[in-house]
Each structure stands twice: as structure tokens, then as C-alpha cells.
N, C-alpha and C positions, 0 to 999 in steps of 0.2 A: 513305254506305258507309264503313266503317272499314277502314283499311289497317294491317296489322300485319306487321312484319318483324323477325326476330331475327337479329342479326349477331354472329358469334363472331369475335374478333380473335386472330390469331396474333401473336407477338412481331414487331414491326416493321410492323404494319398501319398504313395511313395513315388514322387515325381521323377527322381533320378532313375529308378528302376524302369519306369515306363519309357522314359527317353532312351535309355540304353537298349531296351528291347525293340523299340521302333527303329533306331539306327542300325541295329544288328540285322534287321529285316529290310534295310535299305529304304526306309521311309524318310522323306525330307522333314526336318523339324522346324516348325515355326512356333516359337514359344512366347508366352506372356507369363513370366514368372512372378510378376508383382503380386498375384493373388495366392501364391503358394507359400505357406509358412514352413520352411524346411526344418525349423527347430522342432517340429512335432515328431520327427523321426530320428533325432539325435539322442545318443545316450552319452552322458557326460564323460564317463570313463568305463572302458571295457572291464576293468578290474572290479567293478561293482556287480558284475554277473558272476555268481559263484559257480564252482565246478558242477554242482548238482543242477543248477539252472541251465548250464550249457548242455547237460545231458537231456534235460526236458526240452530245450529248444531243438536239439537234434532229433529227438523222438517226434516232436510236433512236425518237423520238416519231413521226416521219413514216412510217417503214417497219417492217413486221412482221418482215421477213427480215434476218438479220445480213449476208448477202451484199449485198443491195440497199443497206442502210444504209452498208456499207463502201465500195461503189462510189460512193455519193453524196459520201463524204468523201475519195475518191481514196486509199484505203488498203486493205490486205489485211484479210480478216475476222479474222485472229488479232490484228492491231493494234487493231482496233475492240474486240474482246473484252478486250484489255488495258486500254484506256481505260475501258471499261465497269466492269471490276473495280476500277480505281482510284476511279472516281466512286462506286461502291457503298460503298466504304470511307469516302470523304469524307462521304457522306450517311448513313452507318451504316444501310444497308438491305440486304436479302438477295436481292432479285429485280429484274429489269428493270422490271417493272410498278411496283414501289414507287419505283424510281429516277425513272422518268418522271413519276409522280404528284407526287413531292416537288419535282422540278424545275419542273413546271407550276405548282404552288402558289406557288412562289417567283418566278415570272415569268422563269425562265431559258429556257423554251421557249414557243412560241406555238402 
């Protein structure tokens, strides 16, 4: 049985993660990577992420709710959102999902 999936990427999509998930599920990959700007998901140096930012990343990965993630980090939701915005800028991504995927791929969250 042949499996076929067409995936359209928006700017900032985590191309490597999608390819990994497709291969893991035994989809054949035909790719046109010319349009994908992988620099959008790179972080220059992992040491630029502070220990507190790593805690925030882990909480964002563990909990769907901003409020629950904030409580896990013993901070206000607005403070968590500020950390998240700074991290998105560092990772050059546009959404929480992209941030978590990029952090997971780099071993910053488990």
C-alpha cells in the first residue's frame, strides 16, 4: 500500500522534524528543499539559553496551558509569555509549537 502525503511549509516550519516524523511512519520522502530556509530554526549557540529559559522551555513542552506552565515555573503567566517571546526571537521562530520542536530537536527539552 502506498502512502502519499503532501506537506506545504510556511516560513519557519520545522522541515527536519516533519521529515523525521514522516520517515518514522514509513512514508517515502520526495523533497524540494530549495524553498525551505533552515536558518529560521537554528540557534547560534545553545549556551545563549539560560537555565531559567530551559526551565520555561521544558514547562512549555510539558503543559498545554500557559497558566499551568507558569505555575510549574513559579511565575506569572505574563512573565512566562515574556520568556517565550524572547526564546522565539532567539530561535527565530513564530509560534510556540515551532519553539518546542526546535528545542526538542536540539536536546534542550526531554
